N, C-alpha and C positions, 0 to 999 in steps of 0.2 A: 504495499500498499507507499503511497505517497502522503508525505505527510510536509502542507509549504509554511507553516509556521515558522518565525524566523528561519528561512533556510535561502539563499542566496539563491537567486534564477539572471541569466541571461533570455530576454526580449530579443526570438530574432523572425519578430514580424514585423514587414514595412506598415509605413501607416497607411490606414485606407482613406484616400479622396481624391478630390476631382483635379486631382494632378498623378493617381498611381497607373502605371506604363501599363497594359494593355497589346493583347494583338491587336493590328492593326486592320479595325471591320469591324472588333469584338464586339461588343455592347461597351462601353466606359459608364466610372463607377458618379453614378451620382444619389446626391438627399438634397430630401423636397422636403421644405418643412410647409408644417400643416399651423402647425400655433408655435410663437414664440414669447416667455417669459421677460424675454427686454423688451419685446412692445407691449406690453402689458396684458398680455393674456393669459388664462389661469394653469396654464398648463402648458410644455416640450412636447410637442408631437413630432413626429417627420415621418419619413419612409426611406425608402432605396433602393434603387436599378442600376442594376450591374449586370454583366457577365457572374456565372461563378467559378471561373479562374481567376479569382484577384488576389493582388498582391500573393502569402505564402498561401496554398490552395492545394490539399491531394486531390488526383484526377478517384474517381468513378472507374470501374472496368468498360460501364458501359460507353464512356468516354471514343474507345475504338481497339471495344472490341461489340459487334451488334449481339452477342447475343451475350452481353456481360452486363455482373446487379449494378442498382445500381447506389449512390456514396451509403444511401441509410442500411442497406443487405451487407458493408463493409465490416470483419469483426474492426475492435475497437484498440484493440494486440497489435497491430501497427507498429499503433501511432505516439507508443506511450513504452518504458524504457529503455534500455543501456544504444546510447546510440556512439559512434564516432568520427568528429568530424576531421574530415584529410585535405589537406591546404596542396590543391595545385597550380596553385595563382602563377609564382614562379615558374613553374612548367610547359604553362598553357595557354597561347599567345586568344587576345582576342578570337572568337567565331573561329576557335577550333575546338581540334572532340581527343575527347582522357579516353586513354587508350589505356590496356593493361600494364603495359611498361611504364608510364607513368607514375602507378603506384607499387612498379613491383617491392621495392625498400618500405613497407609499413606493410603490417599485419595486422590482418581482420580479425580485430580482435569482438567485435558484440554482430548483431541480428542486422542490423540498423546507419550502413553506413551516407554521412553525411558530406557533400563536397563546395570546400572554397574556393572559388572559379577571382573574385572581386571584380567581372566580368560587365559586371549588368547596372547600371543606374535604378534601384526602380519605379525612379517616379519618371524619367524620361527613357521615352523607345529606342530603343537600337536590335538592330535583326545581328551583330552585330558580336551575339553570346558563345558563350563554352557550355558545350553538348555532353552528353555520352554516347561513347564508342558500343553497337549491339554488343560486339566480343568481351568489352569489360565488365556488361552486365551480365550475363553468360557466366563469367567468368569470377562473382560476386555471387553468381548463384551454387554455386558448386561449392563456396567456405561457407551455406547455408545463412545470406544474406535473404533476411526479407521483403525491406524496406531502403532506399532510397532516392537519399535527396542532392538538390541542389538551389545551389543562391541568385540561378537563370532562372527567366519563366518557361522552357522544358527540357526536359530530357532529352532532346532531337535538335537535330539541326531545321533555324526560324524556315525555314521553305520549306523545309521535308512534308511530299504526301507520303508515301510510303511507310512516315513511324517505326522505323525497325524497330529501335526501341524501346518504344512504347509495345511494340508485337511482343517482343523477348520475355517485357515483363509481365503480360495477358499472360503467354504460355504457361507460364513461372506461378501463376498467381499470385505477383509481386503485391508492392504498394509502392507509392510515390511521392515524395515531399514537392512542390515543387516553390521556389517564387521565395525563401528562404529569406533575413537578410544576415549576412556569419560575418559582416567589416570589420564586427568588433571582438570576434572569436576566434580564440585559439584553438590549436592540433588538439584531440584528445579527445579523450572518454567522459560523455558526460551523460543523462540519466535526458530522455525527451518526452517532450507534454507537446501530441497536436493534431488534438481532435477535432474528428469536423461533426460540421449540422449533419443535422439524422434529417437530410429534405431528401423526401418520397424521387426516386426514381433518379436526383442529384446524374447529376452525370461532372462533378464537382463538387467541394464544398472549402471556402478560406477554409484559416484555424488561425486561430493565436498560438501561435508556437514557441514552446520556452525550452531553454537547453537551464539544467543541474546540473554543474559542479559535481563528474566524481571526486571522490573520496577515496 
């Protein structure tokens, strides 16, 4: 069980505001205020419009597999527990692909792996972000990894139509965590909590992702 009282944690969720980057053509975030106490209303009340693939988020299998389940059916075990942050920011340049050789010197110690690339500003869209090799994902699967995360909008290249990395994830029933903010996170082991909302048939869900330093 997690007991967060008095525990230091690192928030790895970028702030969601109207400048948050989304895929070109996807639904941008908007918060619509119906009532506002600062304008003399008796309460503040608002609604939002947005893609589900927003900021720190996890994909539902039905996002990349027509027979896949929605995010509401996913086990929460994927999204909380020991994880390992691996920094490849000095190994892979902008727009590059992380391959198995890039992590050759790293020992995979947990079933959740997060890649720090420092290749994307969450509040300024760019196609030139780092992504994952399908062979790398397969290599991680063979080492018992069940969730792979990255600090960019996708584990696939921005213009990919085949979504080969997502396909490997689908075939092996892994989970994905995309759009996290690891700029202030050092390499090492942590406890991850990144729970999706229970959105019926949702193809994704934003998460409030945090890391608790490993003791």
